[in-house]
Each structure stands twice: as C-alpha cells, then as structure tokens.
C-alpha positions in Angstrom: -0.1 10.0 19.2 1.5 9.7 15.8 -0.5 8.6 12.8 0.4 4.9 12.3 0.9 3.6 8.8 1.2 -0.3 8.1 3.6 -1.5 5.3 2.9 -5.1 4.6 5.9 -6.1 2.3 9.4 -7.6 2.6 10.6 -5.3 5.5 12.7 -2.2 5.7 15.8 -1.1 7.7 17.6 2.1 9.0 14.4 4.4 9.6 14.9 6.7 12.8 13.3 5.0 16.1 10.7 7.5 16.1 9.6 6.6 12.7 8.8 2.9 13.7 6.3 1.6 16.3 6.7 -2.1 15.8 8.0 -4.6 13.4 7.3 -8.4 13.1 7.5 -11.4 10.4 4.7 -13.6 9.3 5.3 -17.3 8.5 3.7 -20.6 8.0 0.1 -21.2 7.5 0.6 -23.4 4.2 0.1 -26.8 5.6 -2.1 -26.3 8.6 -3.5 -22.5 8.1 -1.6 -21.5 11.3 0.3 -18.2 10.9 3.0 -17.5 13.2 3.9 -14.1 14.3 7.5 -13.9 15.0 10.4 -11.3 15.3 11.7 -9.9 12.2 14.9 -12.2 11.0 17.0 -12.0 8.0 17.6 -9.3 5.5 14.8 -6.8 4.5 14.0 -7.0 0.9 14.8 -4.0 -1.3 11.2 -3.7 -2.4 10.4 -3.1 1.0 12.8 -0.3 1.6 11.8 1.4 -1.3 7.9 1.4 -0.2 9.1 2.5 3.3 11.3 5.5 1.8 8.3 6.8 -0.4 6.0 6.7 2.3 8.2 8.5 4.9 9.4 11.0 1.8 5.5 11.9 1.6 4.8 11.9 5.1 7.8 12.2 7.4 6.1 12.4 10.5 4.5 9.3 10.2 5.2 6.1 12.6 5.3 3.0 10.5 4.3 -0.7 11.2 6.7 -3.3 9.6 4.6 -6.2 8.7 6.7 -8.8 6.7 5.2 -11.3 4.6 8.0 -11.9 2.1 11.5 -12.8 2.4 14.4 -13.9 -0.4 13.2 -17.6 -0.2 9.2 -17.2 0.0 6.8 -14.8 -1.4 3.7 -13.4 0.1 0.8 -15.3 0.2 -2.9 -14.6 0.7 -2.8 -16.1 4.4 0.1 -14.4 5.3 -1.1 -10.8 3.8 -4.4 -11.4 5.5 -2.6 -11.8 9.0 -0.6 -8.9 8.5 -3.5 -6.8 7.8 -5.1 -7.9 10.8 -2.1 -7.1 12.9 -1.7 -3.6 11.4 -5.6 -2.8 12.5 -4.8 -4.3 16.2 -1.7 -2.0 16.1 -4.0 1.1 15.6 -2.8 1.7 11.7 -4.8 4.5 10.3 -3.5 3.6 6.7 -2.3 0.4 5.5 0.0 0.1 2.1 -0.2 -3.0 0.3 2.2 -2.4 -2.7 1.5 -5.9 -3.9 -1.1 -7.9 -6.3 -2.0 -11.4 -5.9 -3.7 -12.9 -9.0 -6.5 -14.7 -7.3 -9.4 -13.7 -4.8 -8.9 -15.6 -1.7 -11.5 -15.4 1.2 -9.0 -15.3 3.8 -7.5 -12.0 2.3 -11.0 -10.5 1.1 -12.4 -11.1 4.5 -9.2 -9.2 6.2 -9.9 -6.3 3.7 -13.6 -6.2 4.6 -12.5 -6.0 8.3 -10.0 -3.4 7.9 -12.4 -1.4 6.2 -15.0 -1.9 8.4 -13.0 -0.6 11.2 -12.1 2.7 9.2 -8.8 1.8 8.2 -7.7 2.9 4.8 -6.2 0.2 2.3 -3.9 1.2 -0.4 -3.1 -1.2 -2.9 -1.2 -1.6 -6.3 -2.9 -2.1 -9.4 -0.8 -2.6 -12.5 -2.0 -0.5 -15.4 -2.2 -3.6 -17.6 -3.0 -7.2 -17.2 -5.5 -9.0 -15.3 -6.7 -7.5 -12.1 -5.2 -8.1 -8.9 -6.1 -8.5 -5.3 -6.5 -6.7 -2.8 -6.8 -3.7 -5.1 -10.2 -4.9 -6.8 -11.8 -5.7 -3.1 -14.5 -3.0 -2.5 -13.2 -0.1 0.0 -9.6 -0.5 -1.4 -7.9 2.7 -2.8 -6.5 1.1 -5.9 -3.5 2.9 -7.5 -1.5 2.5 -10.7 1.6 4.5 -11.8 0.8 7.5 -13.9 3.7 9.2 -15.8 2.0 12.4 -15.9 2.4 12.9 -12.2 5.4 14.5 -10.6 6.3 13.4 -7.0 3.7 14.8 -4.7 0.9 15.0 -7.7 -1.8 12.6 -7.9 -4.5 11.8 -11.0 -8.1 10.6 -10.6 -8.4 7.6 -13.3 -11.3 5.7 -14.3 -11.7 2.8 -12.5 -14.0 1.1 -15.0 -10.5 -0.2 -17.0 -9.4 -3.4 -16.6 -7.2 -2.7 -13.6 -10.1 -1.1 -11.6 -7.4 1.5 -10.8 -9.0 4.8 -9.3 -5.8 6.7 -8.5 -2.7 7.3 -10.1 0.7 8.7 -9.0 4.3 9.0 -10.0 5.5 5.4 -10.7 9.2 6.2 -9.9 11.3 4.6 -7.3 13.2 6.5 -4.9 16.0 8.3 -6.9 13.8 8.6 -10.1 14.7 4.8 -10.8 11.9 2.9 -13.0 9.3 1.4 -10.7 5.5 1.0 -11.4 2.3 0.4 -9.4 3.9 -0.9 -6.2 5.9 2.4 -6.1 3.1 4.6 -6.9 1.0 3.0 -4.2 3.6 3.9 -1.5 3.6 7.2 -2.9 -0.2 7.6 -2.7 0.0 6.1 0.9 2.3 8.9 1.8 0.1 11.4 0.3 -2.7 10.2 2.1 -1.1 9.8 5.6 0.3 13.5 5.2 -3.3 14.9 4.5 -4.8 12.6 7.7 -1.9 14.2 9.8 -3.4 17.7 9.1 -7.1 16.6 9.0 -7.1 13.6 11.5 -11.2 13.6 11.4 -11.4 12.9 7.7 -12.8 9.5 6.9 -13.2 7.6 3.7 -15.7 9.8 1.9 -13.9 12.8 3.0 -10.7 11.8 1.9 -12.0 10.4 -1.6 -13.6 14.0 -2.0 -10.4 16.0 -1.2 -8.2 13.5 -3.4 -11.0 14.2 -6.7 -11.1 17.6 -5.9 -7.4 18.4 -5.7 -6.1 16.0 -8.4 -3.5 17.3 -11.0 -4.9 15.1 -13.5 -8.4 13.8 -14.4 -9.1 10.6 -16.7 -6.5 8.3 -18.2 -4.1 9.5 -20.8 -3.0 6.2 -22.2 0.3 7.1 -23.8 1.7 8.3 -20.7 0.4 5.8 -18.3 3.4 4.3 -16.8 4.6 1.2 -19.0 6.4 -0.9 -16.1 4.5 -2.3 -13.1 6.0 -4.0 -10.2 
C-alpha cells in the first residue's frame, strides 16, 4: 500500500489517479456544531494546488488525501480543520500537512491533534517566522515548520523552538516555480521530505524521524538575517 499523505487545505486538481486516494469537502459546524462531509464541489484554491505540488515534488510516489476546509467564500475554521484531521486519520494517513495557522487555541482542534498524534500520525504545520504563535503548530507532537531562506529545495534546518513562533524546523519557503511563499509552502516541502523518508523507512516512528531530521539537517540554529520574510 502506498504511503498516504493528508492535505488539509483548499483542495487541488490535476494529479494523476494513482496520486489521489480520496477527496472530500467539509462544511457547516458554525451554528449547530455539525460538520458535513461532502463530495468536493467548486474550484480548488491556488494555495492547495501549490501545497499538493510541493508534497508530490518531494515524494512523487505518495498517495494524497484531499481534505478541503476552505473555499473562495469561506476560510478554514478550527472545527472544519479538526474534522479533516479525523478523516485523514480514519483514511490511513501516515502524515497530515497543515499549511495553515489559526490564531486561537480551540479545544476541538487541540483534541483532534492529540488523537492523531496518539495514533502515530505525523502532523506537519506552518509556523510563521514572525508574529504571534499559531495553531496547530504550537500543539505538542506537531512538527512546526517555518520558511528558512538558507535552505535550497530538498534541504532543511534545525531551528530553535524556543522562539516566538515555536518552529523547530525550516525549509525553503518558495512556492512552485520559485515564486515567493512562506511558512505554508515550507510546511508542504517538509511534509514531502518526511513522506519520502517514510517510504524508504516505513517502520520509522516520531522519535526516529526527529533523530534523522536533526542529524541530517543542512543548517543548525536560526540565522535571523536569512529567515524568510514572507509567511503565508
């Protein structure tokens, strides 16, 4: 079975049939707390397309789960993101990419992340290099990633998680084609790096993965002048 990677975002299109396991769209939950899981409808967002492209660029043999939580008219909410994480876990995701950041700690999101981590699922979340901490990047067990301009594609850095963003890792912040990006693009690249490693070493757990990432990081520590200025 191919390694499955969940992408909780605004959707993506035009990937090969072998690269997509399932796709759903989450809606509702604002008034009654009930989140609906529907077939995708409406166009995918450019952000989600970029995230999927970067994941597959680093891990072309991965099989993606398209968990849509944002549309042109509606941003992601903690309840929708939590439902999407639960769905990815149920669908057998080994890694879930969360190229997003929510300003407030919400119980529903925190519990979804705790459940996923407890099931051995690796959560990768964006943590902007500047500004206030965001969630789910700040939750225990989540791999928080910032953009690091020192890194070329395929490289990563071991940062100082004691900084305001809480990011322990950094990667190239560029969007596909070298366009300006930020933490969300860095998280997608990092997800691809992790997925590629897990396909080669399927028995690796979180502790072993962190040891590998720390040992083979191209850069160690934060070099403030070259950390990416743009975060998204």
